[in-house]
C-alpha positions in Angstrom: 0.0 0.0 0.0 1.0 3.6 -0.5 2.7 5.3 2.5 1.4 8.2 4.6 3.1 11.5 5.4 2.3 13.2 8.7 3.5 16.7 9.5 3.2 17.9 13.1 2.5 21.6 13.6 3.5 22.2 17.2 1.7 25.5 17.9 -1.5 26.2 19.9 -3.3 29.4 21.0 -3.6 27.7 24.4 -2.7 24.3 25.8 -5.8 22.2 26.7 -5.4 20.5 30.1 -6.2 17.0 28.8 -3.8 17.0 25.8 -0.5 15.2 25.9 0.5 15.9 22.3 3.6 18.2 22.1 2.8 21.8 21.4 3.8 25.3 22.5 2.1 28.7 22.4 5.2 30.8 21.3 4.2 32.0 17.9 7.5 33.9 17.4 9.0 30.6 16.4 6.7 30.1 13.4 9.2 31.3 10.7 12.2 29.4 12.1 10.0 26.3 12.4 8.9 26.6 8.8 12.5 26.9 7.6 13.5 23.8 9.6 10.5 21.8 8.4 11.3 22.5 4.8 14.9 21.4 5.5 13.7 18.1 7.1 11.4 17.4 4.1 14.3 17.9 1.7 16.7 15.7 3.8 14.3 12.8 4.1 13.3 12.2 0.5 12.7 8.5 -0.2 12.5 7.5 -3.8 11.2 4.0 -2.8 7.9 5.3 -1.4 4.8 6.8 -2.9 2.3 8.6 -0.7 -1.5 8.8 -1.0 -2.1 10.8 2.2 -0.7 13.9 3.7 -2.0 14.8 7.2 -1.2 18.1 8.9 -1.9 17.7 12.6 -0.8 19.2 15.9 -1.0 21.2 17.9 -3.4 23.5 16.0 -2.3 23.7 12.3 -5.0 26.3 11.6 -3.0 28.9 13.5 -0.9 29.0 10.4 -2.2 31.2 7.5 -3.2 29.6 4.2 0.0 30.7 2.4 2.1 28.9 5.0 0.0 25.7 4.6 0.4 26.1 0.8 4.2 26.2 1.2 4.1 23.0 3.3 2.0 21.2 0.6 4.2 22.5 -2.2 7.4 21.5 -0.5 6.0 18.1 0.4 5.0 17.5 -3.3 8.5 18.5 -4.4 10.2 16.3 -1.8 8.1 13.1 -2.0 6.1 11.3 -4.6 2.6 12.3 -3.6 0.0 10.8 -5.8 -2.5 13.1 -7.7 -5.5 11.5 -5.8 -3.9 11.9 -2.4 -6.0 12.7 0.7 -4.7 16.0 2.1 -6.0 16.6 5.6 -5.7 19.7 7.8 -6.7 19.7 11.4 -8.7 22.8 12.3 -9.9 24.2 15.6 -13.0 26.4 15.9 -12.0 29.9 17.0 -8.9 29.9 14.8 -10.5 29.9 11.3 -12.7 32.0 9.1 -14.7 31.3 5.9 -11.9 33.0 4.0 -9.3 30.7 5.5 -11.3 27.6 4.6 -11.6 28.9 1.0 -7.9 29.5 0.8 -6.9 26.2 2.4 -9.1 24.4 -0.3 -7.6 26.6 -3.1 -4.1 25.6 -2.1 -4.8 21.8 -2.1 -6.4 20.8 1.2 -9.2 18.4 0.3 -10.2 17.1 3.8 -10.5 19.1 7.1 -10.8 17.5 10.5 -12.5 19.9 13.0 -11.7 19.6 16.7 -15.1 20.4 18.1 -14.8 18.1 21.2 -18.2 19.4 22.5 -20.9 21.9 21.8 -21.8 22.2 25.5 -20.4 25.3 27.3 -19.8 23.5 30.6 -17.8 20.8 28.9 -15.9 23.2 26.7 -14.9 25.2 29.8 -13.8 22.0 31.6 -11.7 20.9 28.5 -10.1 24.3 28.3 -11.2 25.0 24.8 -10.9 28.5 23.3 -14.1 28.2 21.3 -17.8 28.2 22.0 -20.6 26.0 20.6 -21.5 28.8 18.3 -17.9 28.9 17.0 -18.0 25.2 16.3 -21.3 25.6 14.3 -19.7 28.4 12.4 -16.6 26.4 11.5 -18.7 23.5 10.3 -20.9 25.8 8.2 -17.9 27.7 6.7 -16.0 24.4 5.8 -19.0 23.2 3.8 -19.7 26.6 2.3 -16.0 26.6 1.1 -16.7 23.4 -0.7 -15.2 20.7 1.5 -16.9 17.5 0.7 -14.7 15.4 3.1 -15.3 16.7 6.6 -14.3 15.1 9.8 -15.4 16.1 13.3 -13.9 15.1 16.7 -15.9 14.8 20.0 -14.9 13.8 23.5 -17.0 12.0 26.1 -16.6 10.5 29.5 -16.2 14.0 31.0 -16.8 14.3 34.7 -20.6 15.0 35.5 -21.5 14.3 31.9 -24.9 12.6 31.4 -26.4 10.5 28.7 -28.7 13.4 27.8 -25.9 15.9 27.3 -23.8 13.5 25.3 -26.8 12.7 23.1 -27.2 16.4 22.5 -23.5 16.6 21.3 -24.0 13.7 19.0 -27.3 15.1 17.6 -25.7 18.5 16.9 -22.7 16.7 15.3 -24.7 14.6 12.8 -26.9 17.6 11.9 -24.0 18.9 9.9 -23.7 15.5 8.1 -19.9 15.2 8.3 -18.4 12.3 6.4 -16.4 11.2 9.5 -16.8 11.3 13.2 -14.2 10.5 15.9 -15.6 10.0 19.4 -12.9 9.7 22.0 -13.2 8.7 25.6 -11.5 11.3 27.8 -8.2 10.0 29.1 -6.0 11.2 31.9 -2.6 11.2 30.4 0.5 11.4 32.8 2.0 14.8 32.8 -1.1 16.7 31.9 -2.9 19.1 34.2 -6.0 16.9 34.1 -4.0 13.9 35.3 -2.5 16.0 38.2 -6.0 17.2 39.2 -7.3 13.6 39.4 -4.2 12.4 41.3 -4.6 15.2 43.8 -8.3 14.8 44.2 -9.5 18.0 42.6 -11.7 16.1 40.2 -13.6 12.8 40.2 -13.6 10.9 36.9 -16.9 9.6 35.5 -17.6 6.1 36.8 -16.6 3.3 34.5 -20.2 2.0 34.3 -21.3 5.5 33.1 -18.5 5.6 30.5 -19.6 2.2 29.2 -23.1 3.4 28.9 -22.0 6.4 26.9 -20.0 4.2 24.6 -23.0 2.0 24.0 -25.1 5.1 23.5 -22.6 6.3 20.9 -22.7 3.0 18.9 -26.5 2.9 18.9 -27.1 6.6 18.1 -24.5 6.8 15.2 -25.7 3.5 13.7 -29.3 4.8 13.7 -28.1 7.9 12.0 -26.1 6.3 9.1 -22.6 6.0 10.6 -20.6 2.8 10.4 -18.1 2.1 13.2 -14.8 0.8 11.6 -12.5 1.4 14.6 -13.1 1.7 18.3 -13.4 5.5 18.2 -14.0 6.1 14.5 -17.2 6.2 12.4 -17.7 6.9 8.7 -21.0 8.0 7.1 -22.5 5.2 5.1 -22.9 5.5 1.3 -24.1 3.1 -1.4 -21.6 1.3 -3.6 -22.3 0.3 -7.2 -24.0 -2.9 -6.0 -26.5 -1.0 -3.9 -24.8 -2.1 -0.6 -24.1 0.2 2.3 -20.4 0.9 2.8 -18.1 3.2 4.8 -15.0 2.9 2.6 -15.1 6.2 0.9 -15.6 8.2 4.1 -13.0 6.5 6.4 -9.8 8.4 7.2 -7.4 7.0 4.7 -4.4 8.3 6.6 -5.4 6.9 10.0 -6.0 3.5 8.5 -2.3 3.3 7.8 -1.4 3.4 11.5 -3.7 0.3 12.1 -2.5 -1.7 9.1 1.3 -1.7 9.3 1.6 0.6 6.3 4.8 2.7 6.2 4.4 6.3 7.3 6.9 9.2 7.7 6.5 11.8 10.5 8.0 15.3 10.2 8.1 18.0 12.9 8.9 17.9 16.6 7.8 14.7 18.3 6.6 13.0 15.1 7.0 9.3 14.7 7.8 7.3 11.6 7.4 3.6 10.8 9.2 1.6 8.1 8.8 -2.0 9.2 10.5 -3.3 11.3 12.0 0.0 12.3 10.3 2.9 14.2 12.0 6.2 14.9 10.9 9.5 16.3 11.9 13.2 16.5 12.8 15.2 19.5 9.8 16.8 21.3 11.3 20.3 21.5 10.8 23.0 18.8 14.0 24.9 19.6 16.2 21.7 19.5 14.4 20.6 16.3 15.3 24.0 14.7 18.9 23.9 16.0 19.5 20.3 14.7 18.1 21.1 11.2 20.0 24.4 11.0 23.1 22.4 11.7 22.3 19.9 8.9 21.3 17.1 11.4 18.0 15.2 11.4 16.3 15.8 14.8 16.1 12.2 15.8 15.4 11.4 19.5 15.4 7.6 19.2 14.7 4.5 17.2 13.9 0.9 17.7 13.9 -2.2 15.6 10.9 -4.3 16.4 11.4 -8.1 16.9 9.0 -10.6 15.3 7.3 -11.0 18.7 6.9 -7.3 19.1 5.4 -7.0 15.6 3.0 -9.8 16.4 1.8 -8.1 19.6 1.3 -4.8 17.7 -0.6 -6.7 15.0 -3.0 -8.1 17.5 -3.6 -4.8 19.3 -4.1 -2.8 16.1 -6.2 -5.6 14.6 -8.5 -5.7 17.6 -9.0 -1.9 17.4 -10.8 -2.4 14.1 -14.3 -3.7 13.9 -13.2 -6.1 11.1 -10.7 -7.5 13.6 -7.6 -9.6 12.8 -7.5 -11.2 9.4 -6.3 -14.6 10.4 -4.9 -15.8 7.0 -2.9 -12.5 6.7 -1.6 -12.8 10.2 -0.6 -16.5 9.7 1.2 -15.7 6.4 3.0 -12.7 7.8 4.4 -14.4 10.9 4.5 -18.0 9.8 2.3 -19.2 12.6 -1.2 -20.7 13.3 -3.1 -17.9 15.1 -6.0 -20.1 16.1 -3.8 -22.9 17.5 -1.5 -20.5 19.4 -4.4 -18.5 21.1 -7.0 -21.3 21.2 -7.5 -21.2 25.0 -7.5 -17.4 25.3 -10.0 -17.0 22.4 -12.3 -19.7 23.9 -12.3 -17.9 27.2 -13.1 -14.5 25.6 -15.8 -16.0 23.4 -17.5 -17.6 26.4 -17.6 -14.1 28.1 -19.0 -12.5 25.0 -16.0 -10.3 24.4 -14.7 -11.7 21.2 -16.1 -13.4 18.0 -14.1 -15.9 16.0 -15.1 -16.7 12.4 -13.4 -18.7 9.7 -10.9 -15.9 8.9 -11.5 -13.1 11.5 -11.0 -12.6 15.1 -12.8 -9.4 16.3 -13.9 -7.8 19.5 -17.6 -7.5 20.3 -18.8 -4.0 21.1 -18.6 -4.9 24.8 -15.1 -6.3 24.3 -14.0 -3.0 22.8 -14.4 -1.4 26.2 -11.6 -3.7 27.5 -9.2 -3.6 24.5 -6.1 -3.0 26.5 -6.6 -5.8 29.0 -7.8 -8.2 26.3 -4.8 -7.4 24.1 -2.5 -8.0 27.1 -3.9 -11.5 27.4 -2.3 -12.4 24.0 1.2 -11.4 25.1 
């Protein structure tokens, strides 16, 4: 399969207390960062790879003006073999964009936008430390569609302390009213090192009970299924469409780029903290904008580390990533890749999980049930 190119834009207007992705708020470093990014692109050309996705994430890429985004796309196309039909995604946050910006982004080659709404509810937005209001979120969605974007993604977060089924359903209702092609619904996590994690550790907030989070997850599956969205990964849903045979499908509306992470497809990551994967090797950049700039100015790639995955490590990742997807692990592909008999190796574990209603085994697939998805990490650990 064609590779994916990820570019990390490490700038935000304000850091959200739940986010552990690397970013800073010092905008004075924009020009130096851009020079360094262009250098990194030119230093990492790989004539052996073709790319059909380019994903600009962050951070908040929409803090950059359209001409800067255009320069990134132009340099990427000069440095790598990016195919004409490539999916080119820009992450956008409400409160940082205008209709004019959307029009310019599209003019310069962006053909998919992913809008970080997270919630339309003012109480939840305040808790999450977002800079936008529900009205800003509606405006961003309207502007994106008015600018002509036909591939629109929207992110939401649930499992927020004191959140109820009623308020979560309202967020889902408002989200599907815009008819986005893609929805990502993430459970709030408390990542070490974030302000939210410290607040929980020190007793300043009480997380939503696990039983309530489970109820919200089940509510998500039911509501989105009823409104024409097909779950293809634990947190990701694509709006259904009809194929030439008259069957419902999600294929055209899935995130082509994110699929690469779950299918062992090569991807190159550029920018501070970005990761790359060329099987069996994984490597990553330093999570420091100033060091990133210094290294590239000195003609050095800003590598922070790398690892060569063993066959056993690759098998573990294949199980974890396969179980994330609703289609599950393709057993014949797994057996051929690793030269093993999946069913024979994991027979007892699978039988146990099947008996508990957490996994389903068919002729060629091993997939989690919707209930099993709630316990992905602990189930995947059983296969180690």
